[in-house]
C-alpha positions in Angstrom: 0.0 0.0 0.0 1.4 3.4 -1.0 1.5 6.3 1.4 -1.2 8.0 -0.7 -3.4 4.9 -0.4 -2.8 4.9 3.4 -3.6 8.6 3.6 -6.9 8.1 1.8 -7.8 5.1 4.0 -6.9 7.0 7.2 -9.1 10.0 6.1 -12.0 7.6 5.3 -11.6 5.9 8.7 -11.5 9.3 10.5 -14.7 10.3 8.8 -16.3 7.0 9.9 -15.3 7.6 13.6 -18.4 8.1 15.8 -16.6 9.4 18.9 -16.0 13.0 19.9 -13.0 12.5 22.2 -9.9 13.2 20.2 -7.6 11.1 22.4 -9.8 8.0 22.1 -10.2 8.6 18.4 -6.4 8.9 18.0 -5.8 5.7 20.0 -8.5 3.8 18.0 -6.9 5.0 14.7 -3.4 4.2 15.9 -4.3 0.6 16.4 -5.1 0.1 12.7 -2.8 -2.4 11.0 -1.9 0.0 8.2 -0.7 2.8 10.5 2.9 2.6 11.9 3.3 5.0 14.8 7.0 5.3 13.7 6.2 5.9 10.0 4.7 8.8 8.2 1.1 7.6 8.4 0.6 8.8 11.9 1.3 12.4 10.8 -1.9 12.3 8.8 -3.7 11.8 12.1 -2.0 14.9 13.5 -2.9 16.9 10.4 -6.5 15.9 10.6 -6.8 17.2 14.2 -6.9 13.9 16.0 -4.1 14.6 18.4 
């Protein structure tokens, strides 16, 4: 999966989140198999306001 594909998937998953607590949302998203907390994907979470 390319970084662009990961970014699109992250954004889609963020839109599907039902919660309103940004910390819980970040933790939920960070558990996804396609997000490496040490890779560039987690920065998309920062950019989208989840942390």
